[in-house]
Backbone as ProteinMPNN parsed JSONL, in Angstrom:
{"seq_chain_A": "XXXXXXXXXXXXXXXXXXXXXXXXXXXXXXXXXXXXXXXXXXXXXXXXXXXXXXXXXXXXXXXXXXXXXXXXXXXXXXXXXXXXXXXXXXXXXXXXXXXXXXXXXXXXXXXXXXXXXXXXX", "coords_chain_A": {"N_chain_A": [[53.492, 128.443, 31.242], [53.337, 131.144, 33.574], [51.611, 131.697, 36.728], [48.994, 134.047, 37.401], [49.489, 136.575, 39.707], [47.518, 137.383, 42.442], [46.087, 140.582, 43.245], [46.657, 142.528, 46.245], [44.321, 143.519, 47.196], [42.49, 141.669, 46.272], [43.363, 139.494, 47.743], [42.734, 140.279, 50.376], [39.956, 140.373, 50.124], [39.435, 137.659, 49.654], [40.29, 136.639, 52.122], [38.395, 137.839, 53.802], [36.105, 136.55, 52.9], [36.73, 133.959, 53.658], [36.327, 134.071, 56.357], [33.64, 134.227, 56.703], [31.729, 132.397, 57.879], [32.534, 132.448, 60.555], [32.04, 135.151, 61.081], [29.252, 135.226, 60.805], [28.476, 133.92, 63.11], [28.846, 135.752, 65.079], [27.762, 138.407, 67.342], [25.764, 141.23, 66.347], [27.059, 143.763, 66.822], [29.673, 142.888, 67.067], [30.118, 141.801, 64.579], [30.136, 144.141, 63.1], [32.436, 145.287, 64.183], [34.384, 143.458, 63.321], [34.173, 143.866, 60.575], [35.126, 146.501, 60.487], [37.779, 146.042, 61.202], [38.712, 144.643, 58.951], [38.364, 146.657, 57.08], [40.298, 148.397, 57.995], [42.557, 146.927, 57.36], [42.52, 147.167, 54.628], [43.365, 149.752, 54.31], [46.065, 149.652, 54.411], [47.161, 148.667, 52.071], [49.373, 149.128, 50.316], [51.671, 148.724, 51.947], [51.251, 146.065, 52.703], [51.27, 144.73, 50.24], [53.87, 145.297, 49.45], [55.318, 143.99, 51.422], [54.883, 141.325, 50.833], [54.37, 138.789, 52.12], [54.701, 135.257, 52.804], [52.5, 134.057, 53.967], [49.637, 135.51, 53.537], [47.727, 136.415, 55.424], [49.188, 137.238, 57.583], [50.073, 139.822, 56.962], [47.593, 141.06, 56.779], [46.65, 140.782, 59.421], [48.668, 142.213, 60.777], [48.213, 144.754, 59.764], [45.712, 145.243, 60.858], [46.383, 145.235, 63.576], [48.075, 147.447, 63.621], [46.268, 149.518, 63.053], [44.666, 149.359, 65.349], [46.561, 149.994, 67.313], [47.195, 152.621, 66.6], [44.753, 153.844, 67.169], [44.647, 153.478, 69.941], [46.83, 155.035, 70.76], [45.878, 157.538, 69.964], [43.65, 157.827, 71.657], [44.995, 157.854, 74.105], [46.46, 160.249, 73.837], [44.348, 162.089, 73.641], [43.156, 161.717, 76.147], [45.243, 162.603, 77.792], [45.27, 165.321, 77.111], [42.723, 166.088, 78.016], [42.984, 165.536, 80.763], [45.009, 167.317, 81.371], [43.749, 169.777, 80.852], [41.81, 169.756, 82.819], [43.306, 169.92, 85.016], [44.228, 167.691, 86.273], [46.636, 165.226, 87.068], [48.465, 163.161, 84.835], [48.428, 159.827, 85.377], [51.164, 157.849, 86.238], [52.539, 154.612, 85.503], [53.219, 152.326, 88.19], [56.504, 152.391, 89.588], [59.237, 150.034, 89.398], [60.395, 149.774, 91.924], [58.389, 150.766, 93.606], [56.362, 148.923, 93.075], [57.626, 146.65, 94.017], [57.744, 147.168, 96.73], [55.118, 146.853, 97.436], [54.703, 144.191, 97.256], [53.945, 141.051, 98.726], [54.931, 138.432, 101.028], [55.008, 136.253, 99.332], [56.126, 137.22, 97.066], [54.595, 138.322, 95.124], [52.519, 140.864, 93.782], [49.412, 142.528, 94.651], [46.227, 141.649, 93.169], [45.082, 143.976, 92.15], [47.352, 145.596, 91.753], [48.704, 144.183, 89.747], [46.801, 144.293, 87.71], [46.752, 147.07, 87.234], [49.354, 147.492, 86.257], [49.233, 146.038, 83.888], [47.413, 147.538, 82.407], [48.707, 149.924, 82.073], [50.405, 151.716, 79.63]], "CA_chain_A": [[53.163, 129.816, 31.562], [53.237, 131.422, 35.005], [50.3, 132.048, 37.272], [48.765, 135.451, 37.692], [49.524, 136.849, 41.132], [46.377, 138.233, 42.773], [46.389, 141.832, 43.929], [46.406, 142.377, 47.668], [42.886, 143.784, 47.387], [41.832, 140.372, 46.08], [43.753, 138.645, 48.87], [41.92, 140.688, 51.522], [38.584, 139.934, 49.853], [39.42, 136.207, 49.883], [40.363, 136.439, 53.568], [37.084, 138.194, 54.357], [35.179, 135.467, 52.544], [37.07, 132.762, 54.428], [35.856, 134.3, 57.726], [32.199, 134.469, 56.649], [31.009, 131.594, 58.875], [32.888, 133.014, 61.858], [31.329, 136.426, 61.192], [27.824, 134.924, 61.01], [28.274, 133.478, 64.485], [29.061, 136.864, 66.004], [26.684, 139.363, 67.563], [25.739, 142.309, 65.352], [28.104, 144.763, 67.07], [30.964, 142.258, 66.809], [30.221, 141.723, 63.117], [30.549, 145.474, 62.657], [33.837, 145.466, 64.592], [35.2, 142.657, 62.407], [34.174, 144.589, 59.296], [36.024, 147.642, 60.651], [39.149, 145.535, 61.161], [39.075, 144.361, 57.555], [38.513, 147.956, 56.413], [41.615, 148.903, 58.403], [43.563, 146.191, 56.579], [42.516, 147.725, 53.271], [44.071, 151.036, 54.315], [47.502, 149.377, 54.366], [47.401, 147.831, 50.89], [50.724, 149.297, 49.768], [52.62, 148.045, 52.831], [51.013, 144.619, 52.642], [51.747, 144.235, 48.945], [55.322, 145.431, 49.458], [55.868, 142.964, 52.309], [54.791, 140.054, 50.098], [54.541, 137.697, 53.08], [54.26, 133.968, 52.275], [51.153, 133.846, 54.495], [49.062, 136.851, 53.409], [46.98, 136.853, 56.593], [50.11, 137.931, 58.486], [50.002, 141.244, 56.618], [46.249, 141.516, 57.138], [46.611, 140.892, 60.881], [49.545, 143.309, 61.181], [47.51, 145.992, 59.416], [44.66, 145.403, 61.865], [47.06, 145.618, 64.823], [48.551, 148.811, 63.451], [45.106, 150.404, 63.198], [44.291, 149.35, 66.762], [47.581, 150.728, 68.059], [47.025, 154.048, 66.308], [43.585, 154.308, 67.926], [45.027, 153.527, 71.36], [47.668, 156.231, 70.942], [45.004, 158.714, 69.841], [42.878, 157.909, 72.894], [45.93, 158.273, 75.146], [46.738, 161.686, 73.661], [43.128, 162.813, 73.993], [43.019, 161.643, 77.594], [46.262, 163.479, 78.38], [44.8, 166.694, 76.913], [41.586, 166.293, 78.922], [43.499, 165.595, 82.126], [45.762, 168.565, 81.51], [42.782, 170.881, 80.905], [41.075, 169.698, 84.087], [44.27, 170.091, 86.093], [44.564, 166.415, 86.898], [47.903, 164.674, 86.59], [48.424, 161.894, 84.121], [49.03, 158.86, 86.296], [52.252, 157.036, 85.711], [52.52, 153.261, 86.054], [54.104, 152.248, 89.348], [57.885, 152.022, 89.271], [59.587, 148.688, 89.872], [60.629, 149.848, 93.363], [57.091, 150.909, 94.256], [55.668, 147.641, 92.948], [58.323, 145.706, 94.882], [57.37, 147.453, 98.114], [53.756, 146.394, 97.658], [54.653, 142.739, 97.173], [53.92, 140.337, 99.995], [55.977, 137.43, 101.231], [55.048, 135.336, 98.193], [56.826, 137.825, 95.941], [53.639, 138.76, 94.112], [51.708, 142.004, 94.177], [47.98, 142.249, 94.712], [45.59, 141.592, 91.862], [44.913, 145.345, 91.682], [48.643, 146.063, 91.259], [48.956, 143.503, 88.482], [45.857, 144.842, 86.736], [47.189, 148.418, 86.895], [50.556, 147.396, 85.423], [48.83, 145.56, 82.56], [46.712, 148.597, 81.7], [49.634, 151.019, 81.792], [51.072, 151.536, 78.341]], "C_chain_A": [[53.009, 129.965, 33.074], [51.816, 131.755, 35.424], [50.215, 133.547, 37.472], [48.732, 135.629, 39.201], [48.356, 137.777, 41.465], [46.839, 139.522, 43.458], [46.086, 141.652, 45.416], [44.961, 142.709, 48.006], [42.112, 142.479, 47.255], [42.139, 139.436, 47.241], [42.9, 138.984, 50.093], [40.476, 140.238, 51.336], [38.451, 138.428, 50.093], [39.476, 135.893, 51.375], [39.015, 136.744, 54.218], [36.08, 137.068, 54.102], [35.465, 134.21, 53.353], [36.599, 132.864, 55.88], [34.346, 134.501, 57.793], [31.44, 133.679, 57.703], [31.29, 132.098, 60.281], [32.083, 134.288, 62.088], [29.854, 136.203, 61.489], [27.522, 134.535, 62.451], [28.427, 134.582, 65.52], [27.796, 137.686, 66.21], [26.83, 140.492, 66.563], [26.878, 143.309, 65.567], [29.492, 144.186, 66.836], [31.18, 142.055, 65.311], [30.708, 143.057, 62.564], [32.012, 145.733, 63.006], [34.767, 144.681, 63.667], [35.292, 143.331, 61.039], [35.115, 145.794, 59.352], [37.487, 147.196, 60.602], [39.588, 145.238, 59.728], [39.185, 145.658, 56.743], [39.876, 148.557, 56.752], [42.724, 148.212, 57.611], [43.648, 146.738, 55.159], [43.28, 149.043, 53.195], [45.582, 150.857, 54.193], [47.878, 148.513, 53.158], [48.842, 147.928, 50.39], [51.749, 148.551, 50.622], [52.487, 146.536, 52.76], [51.519, 144.023, 51.337], [53.27, 144.256, 48.895], [55.971, 144.345, 50.31], [55.883, 141.6, 51.639], [55.069, 138.854, 51.002], [54.053, 136.379, 52.475], [52.851, 133.598, 52.76], [50.483, 135.209, 54.512], [48.317, 137.334, 54.654], [47.89, 137.538, 57.616], [50.079, 139.433, 58.231], [48.656, 141.832, 56.98], [46.185, 141.749, 58.646], [47.492, 142.045, 61.365], [48.898, 144.658, 60.873], [46.409, 146.289, 60.43], [45.262, 145.856, 63.188], [47.553, 147.061, 64.76], [47.411, 149.807, 63.638], [44.673, 150.489, 64.654], [45.278, 150.166, 67.591], [47.466, 152.232, 67.827], [45.841, 154.608, 67.078], [43.905, 154.438, 69.409], [45.866, 154.767, 71.627], [46.832, 157.497, 70.877], [44.175, 158.915, 71.106], [43.776, 158.374, 74.041], [46.235, 159.767, 75.055], [45.53, 162.521, 74.055], [42.924, 162.833, 75.498], [44.014, 162.57, 78.281], [45.829, 164.943, 78.256], [43.666, 167.009, 77.881], [42.073, 166.425, 80.36], [44.272, 166.889, 82.372], [44.812, 169.753, 81.647], [42.026, 170.912, 82.229], [42.008, 169.816, 85.283], [44.624, 168.81, 86.82], [45.848, 165.895, 86.272], [47.661, 163.374, 85.847], [49.131, 160.887, 85.006], [50.069, 158.028, 85.57], [52.113, 155.626, 86.26], [53.488, 153.191, 87.226], [55.502, 151.818, 88.92], [58.152, 150.629, 89.82], [59.791, 148.693, 91.376], [59.307, 149.936, 94.115], [56.331, 149.591, 94.212], [56.295, 146.612, 93.863], [57.96, 145.907, 96.341], [55.993, 146.92, 98.443], [53.656, 144.878, 97.678], [54.709, 142.126, 98.561], [55.041, 139.325, 100.068], [56.119, 136.506, 100.035], [55.737, 135.926, 96.983], [55.888, 138.291, 94.845], [52.854, 139.933, 94.658], [50.247, 141.594, 94.269], [47.424, 142.188, 93.304], [45.403, 142.99, 91.288], [46.212, 145.895, 91.109], [48.937, 145.472, 89.893], [48.066, 144.074, 87.389], [46.312, 146.227, 86.281], [48.396, 148.375, 85.976], [50.195, 146.927, 84.023], [48.188, 146.672, 81.752], [47.641, 149.748, 81.324], [50.384, 150.731, 80.512], [52.274, 152.425, 78.256]], "O_chain_A": [[52.601, 129.029, 33.764], [50.949, 132.05, 34.602], [51.221, 134.225, 37.684], [48.017, 134.907, 39.896], [48.209, 138.834, 40.851], [47.851, 139.541, 44.158], [45.353, 140.742, 45.803], [44.435, 142.224, 49.007], [41.191, 142.213, 48.028], [41.275, 138.673, 47.673], [42.401, 138.085, 50.771], [39.843, 139.774, 52.284], [37.462, 137.976, 50.671], [38.789, 134.986, 51.845], [38.55, 135.998, 55.08], [35.31, 136.692, 54.986], [34.542, 133.472, 53.698], [36.484, 131.845, 56.561], [33.824, 134.904, 58.832], [30.574, 134.245, 58.371], [30.382, 132.167, 61.109], [31.513, 134.483, 63.161], [29.269, 136.898, 62.32], [26.428, 134.797, 62.95], [28.166, 134.369, 66.704], [26.883, 137.672, 65.384], [27.904, 140.687, 65.993], [27.581, 143.667, 64.621], [30.402, 144.917, 66.444], [32.312, 142.13, 64.833], [31.568, 143.108, 61.685], [32.744, 146.329, 62.216], [35.821, 145.183, 63.274], [36.357, 143.362, 60.423], [35.818, 146.08, 58.383], [38.332, 147.886, 60.031], [40.714, 145.553, 59.343], [40.002, 145.75, 55.826], [40.528, 149.155, 55.895], [43.713, 148.843, 57.238], [44.724, 146.767, 54.562], [43.785, 149.409, 52.134], [46.298, 151.815, 53.902], [48.815, 147.717, 53.23], [49.458, 146.91, 50.074], [52.596, 147.832, 50.092], [53.484, 145.814, 52.757], [52.12, 142.949, 51.325], [53.89, 143.337, 48.359], [57.041, 143.838, 49.971], [56.801, 140.809, 51.857], [55.903, 138.007, 50.683], [53.089, 136.378, 51.71], [52.104, 132.916, 52.059], [50.737, 135.999, 55.421], [48.277, 138.536, 54.916], [47.417, 138.333, 58.428], [50.06, 140.226, 59.172], [48.576, 142.972, 57.438], [45.717, 142.795, 59.096], [47.1, 142.778, 62.273], [49.031, 145.6, 61.653], [46.2, 147.44, 60.813], [44.728, 146.747, 63.847], [47.455, 147.801, 65.739], [47.577, 150.825, 64.31], [44.349, 151.571, 65.143], [44.878, 150.935, 68.465], [47.623, 153.022, 68.758], [45.908, 155.727, 67.588], [43.483, 155.395, 70.058], [45.641, 155.471, 72.611], [47.052, 158.428, 71.651], [44.015, 160.042, 71.574], [43.362, 159.197, 74.858], [46.264, 160.465, 76.069], [45.67, 163.545, 74.725], [42.558, 163.865, 76.061], [43.665, 163.249, 79.247], [46.002, 165.719, 79.196], [43.649, 168.076, 78.496], [41.635, 167.313, 81.091], [44.192, 167.477, 83.45], [45.045, 170.64, 82.469], [41.645, 171.982, 82.703], [41.56, 169.813, 86.429], [45.257, 168.848, 87.876], [46.106, 166.106, 85.087], [46.771, 162.594, 86.189], [50.299, 161.068, 85.349], [49.865, 157.572, 84.445], [51.618, 155.45, 87.373], [54.479, 153.922, 87.253], [55.668, 150.997, 88.018], [57.372, 150.11, 90.618], [59.412, 147.737, 92.052], [59.118, 149.27, 95.133], [55.725, 149.188, 95.205], [55.587, 145.781, 94.433], [57.876, 144.946, 97.105], [55.716, 146.573, 99.591], [52.627, 144.334, 98.078], [55.415, 142.606, 99.448], [55.98, 139.356, 99.273], [57.215, 136.025, 99.746], [55.923, 135.24, 95.978], [56.336, 138.622, 93.748], [52.558, 139.994, 95.851], [49.895, 140.446, 93.997], [48.073, 142.624, 92.353], [45.545, 143.186, 90.081], [46.192, 146.586, 90.091], [49.369, 146.181, 88.984], [48.523, 144.311, 86.27], [46.269, 146.535, 85.09], [48.464, 149.139, 85.013], [50.804, 147.382, 83.054], [48.389, 146.75, 80.54], [47.383, 150.465, 80.358], [50.931, 149.644, 80.326], [52.975, 152.421, 77.244]]}, "name": "protein", "num_of_chains": 1, "seq": "XXXXXXXXXXXXXXXXXXXXXXXXXXXXXXXXXXXXXXXXXXXXXXXXXXXXXXXXXXXXXXXXXXXXXXXXXXXXXXXXXXXXXXXXXXXXXXXXXXXXXXXXXXXXXXXXXXXXXXXXX"}
C-alpha cells in the first residue's frame, strides 16, 4: 500500500515545529516576525501544493519572499504617493554614467554611492 501524502498545511506545521528551538533563541519581536513569515507561507497554500517541490521548505521560503516583496512594493507605492502629494520628486537611482563619473582611480565609487545603489529598487 502507498503512503498518505501530507497536506501542505501539515507540511508548514511540521516546518514550524522544526524551527521551534531557533524561535526560542530569538528576541520577542523577532519571534513575532518569524511567526508572521510562517503565516505568510500559509497564505500561499495552493501555489505551494501545486508546485509539489521535492524539498517543501523551498515553497515555504518562496512564499515568505513573495510576501516580503509585496510589502516592499506597497511601501514603495505609498512613498511615491506621499512624495507626489508633498511636491517632492521620487529620486531615481544614479545612472551608470553618473556612477562612473563618481568613481575614483581605483574604479570604485564611494561607500555612499554603493549603499545608494543597493537600496534603489
